N, C-alpha and C positions, 0 to 999 in steps of 0.2 A: 679372403674378403677383407677390405680395408676397415680399420677401426672407426666406428661411427662417432663415439664420444671420446673426448680427451681424458686421459687418466685423472686429471684434476677434478673431473665430475664426481668421482667417488668421494673425494674429500668434501666437496660442496654438499653432497647428499647427506653425509654424516653430520656435517655442521648444521644443516637445516633441520635434521631430525632432532638432534640434541638441543638446538636453539628453540624448536617448538616445544620440547618437553620443559625446558627452563621457563619459557614464556607462560605455559599453562600453570606451572608450579608458582611462578611469581604472581599470576593473576589470582590464584586461589588464596595465597597469603595476603594479597592486597584486599580481597573481598572480606577475608576474616578480620583484618585490621579495621576495615570500615564498619563491620558488624559490631565490633567491640568499642568503637569510637564514641565519644560524647555526642556526636551528631546523630548517630543511630540510636543510642540508648536514651538520649535526652536527659542524661544525668546533669544536675545543676541548673536545669531550665525551670524557672518559676512559671506556673500556669496562671492565666487570667481567670479570675473567679468573680461571681456576681457581687461579692463583698470581699475586700482585701483583708481577710482574716490573718492575723499575725500570731503564729505559735510562740514566737519569741516574747511577745507582750503577755499572752495568756499563761504560758507555762513558766517562763523564767521571771517575768515581771510580777505576775500576780500569784503564781504558784499553784495553778489549777492542775490537778492530777489527770492523767490521760483518761482514766475511767469515768470521769465526770461527763465527758462528751462522747467517748467511745465506750458506751456502757455495756455492750455485749461482747467485748473482746475476750473475756475469760470463759465464756460459755458457748460461743458461736464461731463458726468459720469466718464470719465477717465482723470487723471491728465496729461497724455501724457508723453512719453519718448522723450527727446529732439533729434531732428535730428542732424546729424553730422555737418551740417553747423552752427548750434548754437555753438557747441564747437569751430569750426574753426574761428568764429568771433573774438575770442581772440587768439587762438593758431596758427594763421598764423604769429603772432607777438611775442607771449610769449611761451617759450619752443618749438619753432617751429621745432627744430632738436632733441628733446628728443626721445630716443629709446622707452620709455614707451608709447609714443603717436603714435607709428607706426600703430596700428590698427585703430586709428581715421583717420590718414592721408590716409590709404589704403581705408577705407570706403568712404572718401570724393572723392578720385580719381575714384573709381570704381562705386560708387553709391549703393554699397551693404550695407545693414543695419547692424550695429553692433548687435550681439546677446547677449544682456544683460540678466543676470540672475534675474528673478523677485524675489523681496524680500517679498513684501506684496501680497500674492497670495490667494485670497478667492476661495472657491469651486464654481463650475459652477452653482450650484443651489442657490447661493446668489447674489442678486442684490445690488450693492452699487453705489451711485451717489456722486461724489466729489462736484459737483457744488451746490447741495442743502445744503450740510453740511457747506461749507465755506460761503455761502450766508446767512445761519442762525446763523452764529457766532460761529462755532466750529473750534477751532484753529488747525493748522497742528500738533502742539505738542501733542494734545489730543490723536491722533491715532498713530503718527509716532515717538513721543518722541523728545528729543533734538537732532535733526539731525545736528545742528551746533556744536555738540561735538562728532560726529562720524567720525573718520578717514576713516572707511569703513562702508557701510550701513548695518544695521541689523534690525530685527523686534523687536520693543520695547514693544508691547502689544501682548496678546494671540490671538486676533482677533476671539475668540470663541463667540458663540451666547450669552452666559451669560454675557460676557463683553460688547457686543453691547447693550443688553437689559438694563444693568445698566444705560447707558447714555440715552437710549430712555425712560426709566421710570422716570429719574430725570435729564432732560436736564439743569435745573437751576443750577446744580452743575458744569457744564462744559462750559456753554455758556460764550462768551466774546463779547465785542463790535466788530463790523465788521472791524473797522479800525486796530484792533490788531490781526486779524486772523493769519497773517504771522509773527508776532513777536515771536521770540523764547523765550525771557526772560521775557515776560509780566506776571505780577501778578496783581490781583485786588487791586485797591487803598483802597477799603473798603471790609469788609467780603463778600464772595461770596453769602451767603444766603440773603444779603440785596439787592443786585442789580440783582442777577440771575433771580428771578421770574419776575422782571420788564422787563428784556430783552426778556424773553419767551413770554410775552404778546405783547411787542412792535414788535417782529419779526414774530408774528402770528404762533407760534409753538403750534400745537394741540397735547398735550401729550397723550390723549386717543387714537388717531389714530396711534401713533408711535409704539404701541405694537401689532398692527394687523399683522397677518402672511404675508399678501399680500404686506406689505411695503418692505420686503426684499426677499420674495420668490414669484417670479412671473412666 
């Protein structure tokens, strides 16, 4: 019986199979790169807000402590969005007639909450507790970046699982003394690797348990 296919067909078949595998692998890598990109994570994108609140002005310029506005950060899973009366503690006297603050004054008069746009928004299937992090010596800067240099608030980290796991696997690289958790410009007086492990032991951080799925997915 005459040969139906030319011998070169075997080579073409192998090339098409391997080419398909390389295409699939390349597609997976491309999708992974897109998922980590600034376009996907929205890192560095300032969000529109009802009032253009400047952390740079309030934190760096005036020196307001994080806890003045985010009063529940040490005792609650949520840092808390400041109530309008917190704003009005100052703005009944300062910029009291500024048109920019009309939404704040309207909220204060009517009791209707301002609808702020959430910047750091984790998926519903992720559990995050602010209080445990700040009480274990993780600084605000670690997750939120230098908010004292942000005229408008933006997301500074990807907030993806691999980013969280990097800290959970190696907390000694990020931990700081509790008294400096809210310090924006703090830097370790000695190399981090020298005192980080000591603080991990002192604060009772159990590294093995930090990578358990149930820690963040409950």
